[in-house]
C-alpha positions in Angstrom: -0.3 0.1 -0.2 1.6 3.5 -1.0 1.3 6.5 1.5 2.4 9.9 1.0 3.8 12.0 3.8 5.4 15.4 4.4 9.0 15.4 4.5 12.5 18.1 5.4 15.1 17.3 3.2 16.9 20.0 4.2 16.7 23.5 6.1 13.8 25.5 4.9 12.1 23.3 2.2 9.4 20.7 3.1 8.0 18.4 0.1 5.7 15.2 -0.3 7.7 12.3 -0.6 5.9 8.8 -1.4 6.4 5.6 0.5 5.2 1.9 0.6 3.9 0.8 3.2 4.7 -2.8 5.0 2.0 -5.1 4.0 1.8 -6.9 7.4 0.9 -5.1 10.9 3.0 -5.5 14.2 0.5 -7.4 16.6 0.7 -3.9 18.6 0.4 -1.8 15.3 -2.6 0.5 13.7 -3.2 1.2 9.7 -4.4 4.2 10.0 -5.9 7.1 7.4 -5.4 10.8 8.6 -7.8 12.7 8.9 -6.5 16.1 10.4 -3.2 16.8 11.7 -2.0 20.1 13.6 1.4 21.7 12.7 3.6 22.3 15.9 4.4 26.0 15.7 7.4 24.9 18.0 9.6 22.0 17.3 8.3 21.3 13.6 9.0 24.8 12.8 12.6 25.0 14.2 13.3 21.8 12.5 11.9 23.5 9.0 13.9 26.6 10.0 17.1 24.9 11.3 17.1 26.9 14.7 16.6 23.6 16.9 19.6 22.9 19.3 19.7 19.6 18.6 20.3 19.7 14.6 24.3 20.2 15.3 24.7 17.9 17.8 26.3 14.6 16.9 24.7 12.3 19.5 21.2 13.4 19.1 19.8 11.0 16.2 16.5 12.3 15.8 16.9 16.1 14.9 18.7 15.3 11.8 17.7 15.9 7.9 15.7 14.4 6.1 13.4 15.0 9.3 9.7 13.4 8.5 7.6 15.8 10.5 4.3 15.4 12.4 2.9 14.5 16.3 0.0 15.7 16.6 -3.0 14.3 14.1 -6.3 12.2 14.4 -7.0 9.4 12.0 -9.2 6.8 11.5 -8.4 3.0 12.2 -8.3 1.0 9.1 -6.8 -2.1 10.4 -5.5 -3.6 13.9 -2.9 -5.7 15.2 -3.3 -9.1 16.4 -3.0 -8.3 20.1 -4.3 -4.6 19.7 -6.6 -3.9 22.4 -9.5 -0.8 22.6 -9.3 0.2 18.8 -11.5 -1.2 16.1 -11.9 -0.4 12.7 -13.6 3.0 12.2 -12.8 4.4 15.5 -10.5 7.6 15.2 -7.2 7.9 17.1 -5.3 10.5 18.5 -1.7 9.8 17.5 1.7 11.3 17.5 2.4 9.8 13.6 3.8 11.5 10.3 1.7 13.7 8.3 0.8 11.6 6.0 -2.6 10.7 4.1 -1.6 6.2 5.4 0.4 5.4 8.0 1.3 2.7 10.6 1.4 3.2 14.0 2.5 1.7 17.3 -0.1 1.7 20.5 1.9 3.9 23.1 2.8 7.2 24.2 4.3 8.2 21.2 2.2 6.7 18.9 -1.8 6.2 19.2 -2.7 7.6 22.4 -6.6 6.9 22.8 -9.5 5.2 20.8 -12.2 7.9 20.1 -16.1 7.2 18.6 -16.4 8.1 14.7 -18.7 11.0 15.7 -15.9 13.1 17.5 -14.7 16.4 17.0 -11.9 15.7 15.4 -10.5 19.4 15.1 -10.9 19.4 18.6 -9.3 16.8 19.3 -6.2 17.6 17.2 -5.0 19.8 19.7 -4.5 17.2 22.9 -0.7 17.1 22.1 -0.2 20.9 22.2 -2.8 20.9 25.6 -0.5 18.0 27.0 2.5 20.2 26.5 0.9 23.2 27.7 -0.4 21.6 31.0 3.8 20.7 31.9 3.8 24.3 33.2 0.8 24.0 35.7 2.0 20.5 36.7 5.3 22.3 37.3 4.2 25.4 38.4 0.8 25.4 39.7 -0.9 28.5 41.0 -1.6 29.0 44.3 -5.4 30.1 44.1 -5.3 33.5 43.4 -2.1 34.1 42.2 -1.1 36.5 38.7 -0.1 34.5 36.0 1.1 36.0 32.8 2.1 34.2 29.8 4.1 35.3 27.3 3.6 34.1 23.5 0.2 34.0 22.2 0.4 30.6 19.8 -1.2 27.7 20.5 0.6 26.2 23.2 0.9 29.7 25.3 -2.8 30.6 24.6 -4.0 26.9 25.6 -1.4 27.4 29.1 -3.3 30.5 29.9 -6.6 28.5 29.8 -5.0 26.2 31.6 -3.8 28.4 34.1 -6.9 30.4 34.6 -9.2 26.9 35.1 -6.5 25.9 37.9 -7.2 29.3 39.7 -5.2 32.1 39.0 -6.5 35.1 40.1 -5.2 37.4 36.7 -4.3 36.0 33.6 -2.3 38.1 31.3 -0.9 37.3 27.7 2.3 39.1 26.5 3.1 39.2 22.5 4.8 41.4 20.1 1.1 40.3 17.9 -1.9 42.4 18.4 -3.6 39.8 16.4 -2.6 37.2 18.6 -3.9 38.9 21.7 -7.1 39.8 20.3 -7.6 35.8 19.6 -6.4 35.4 22.8 -9.1 37.4 24.2 -11.7 36.0 22.3 -10.7 32.5 23.2 -10.9 33.6 26.9 -7.8 32.9 27.5 -6.8 36.2 29.4 -8.3 38.8 31.2 -5.2 41.3 29.8 -3.5 41.9 26.8 0.2 43.2 27.1 1.6 44.2 23.7 5.1 44.4 24.2 6.1 45.6 20.9 6.1 49.5 22.0 6.0 48.7 26.1 8.7 46.6 27.8 7.1 43.5 30.2 8.3 45.0 33.2 6.1 48.2 32.6 3.3 46.2 31.4 3.0 44.1 34.9 2.3 47.1 36.8 -1.6 46.6 35.2 -1.9 43.6 37.8 -1.4 45.4 40.8 0.6 45.6 43.9 1.5 41.6 43.8 2.5 42.4 40.1 2.9 39.0 37.5 3.7 36.2 40.1 4.5 33.4 37.9 5.8 34.1 34.3 5.3 31.6 31.8 7.9 32.0 28.8 6.3 29.8 25.8 8.2 31.3 23.1 11.2 29.9 23.6 13.1 33.6 22.7 15.9 34.9 24.7 14.5 38.3 24.9 11.3 37.2 26.0 13.3 35.1 29.1 15.8 37.9 29.8 12.1 39.9 29.8 10.2 37.3 32.2 13.4 37.3 34.5 13.4 41.4 35.1 9.2 41.9 35.3 8.5 38.7 37.6 7.7 40.0 41.1 9.9 39.3 44.0 10.1 35.4 44.9 7.8 35.0 41.8 8.5 31.9 39.3 9.3 31.9 35.8 8.7 28.8 33.7 10.6 28.1 30.8 7.7 26.4 28.3 9.5 27.2 25.3 12.4 25.2 24.0 15.1 27.8 23.7 16.8 27.9 20.6 20.0 30.0 21.6 22.3 29.9 24.2 21.9 32.9 26.1 23.5 34.9 29.1 21.7 36.3 32.4 22.4 38.0 35.7 22.0 35.4 38.1 22.5 38.2 41.3 20.6 40.7 40.3 17.7 38.7 38.3 17.6 35.5 40.2 19.9 35.3 43.6 18.5 38.5 44.7 15.1 38.8 44.3 14.7 35.0 45.5 13.0 33.9 41.9 12.6 30.4 41.2 13.0 29.4 37.3 11.5 26.1 36.5 12.5 24.3 33.1 8.9 22.9 32.2 9.7 20.1 29.6 7.5 17.4 28.8 9.8 15.1 30.6 9.8 16.5 33.8 6.4 15.6 34.5 5.8 12.4 36.4 4.9 9.5 34.0 2.4 8.6 36.2 0.8 11.8 36.5 0.7 12.0 32.5 -1.4 8.9 32.8 -3.7 10.1 34.3 -3.7 13.6 32.9 -4.9 11.8 29.6 -8.6 11.6 29.6 -8.5 14.6 31.6 -7.6 16.7 29.0 -9.8 15.0 26.6 -12.6 16.1 28.9 -11.8 19.2 28.6 -11.1 19.4 24.8 -14.9 17.1 24.1 -16.5 19.5 26.8 -15.1 22.8 25.7 -13.7 24.0 28.7 -10.7 24.6 27.2 -11.3 26.5 23.9 -9.6 26.0 20.5 -12.0 27.1 17.4 -10.7 30.4 17.7 -6.8 29.4 17.6 -7.7 27.7 14.0 -6.5 30.2 11.6 -6.4 28.2 8.3 -7.2 24.8 7.0 -5.0 23.7 4.2 -4.1 20.0 2.2 -1.3 18.5 3.7 0.2 18.5 0.4 0.8 22.5 0.5 2.1 22.5 3.7 5.3 24.2 2.8 3.3 27.8 2.3 2.2 27.0 5.8 5.7 26.4 7.4 6.5 30.0 5.8 3.4 31.4 7.3 3.8 30.4 10.5 7.7 31.7 10.3 7.3 34.8 8.3 3.5 35.7 8.7 2.8 35.4 12.5 -0.1 37.6 12.7 -2.0 35.3 10.1 -0.7 32.0 11.1 -1.4 30.6 14.6 -3.1 27.1 14.3 -2.9 25.3 11.1 -4.8 22.1 10.6 -3.3 19.9 7.4 -6.6 18.0 6.0 -6.5 15.0 3.9 -8.3 13.7 0.9 -11.3 10.7 1.8 
């Protein structure tokens, strides 16, 4: 059986390649037909743009060209392996496989995550992986009930993190971004109470709008050195700075004035830092938040594009951040 999938043969290029799928499934594998997938504007875009930190690390065998992107998709189950339980033909499977029209995935945390009835909202559920990333910040830096939170970066992950902090009991949640359009989306989706347009006003000045307690938690959801530095300078005394976005370059900080003297905690919020038991418990909880509409994602969808047009999607996410936020790729059939 032939399939088409996306590949980055080199920096700045995304093409469709044709592959032959294995004739026989492994015992714990599924044959899927993708229905929708979501582009990651973090890891995927960094690999497309050639800015991912691991590209030049010889020990890292994953982040290399040719790279086949994709880890947030919903596919229809066409066939199941002999040992697969919980999935049947016709189910929808939320999975972490490639952007491809047909593919084989395992039943594990990096393959299929859960089986869902065919009538589920595919476009809502395709945000599961991004929501799973976003909750990392809340799990590692939960708000004390009534604390103020600022999230820097109102892309998909930042928007979802802001929504989760509101659900977790934050008092005021503010979003900070260079893009007014992204801030407008965040307000429309109910993710934030206050919008800080930091293009012309430094974050340290913006957070004064939060009142006497200031920004007690600042979540950096971009991976930008400038944003990390701004967070360290704007966070309240004894506050917490959470690095949710993956930093792309090395940077210098002032550990005395920005951390030591102010009692600030800096928390790395990579997914691997969360206990696996908590991740397992969160699985159905996150699906319920999406399916029940407690986390709103419809306003985040700015484009729906055939997966063959993905090159334009990556270029848009890279260069037109006012227009491109959540890009869903669609598939024939």
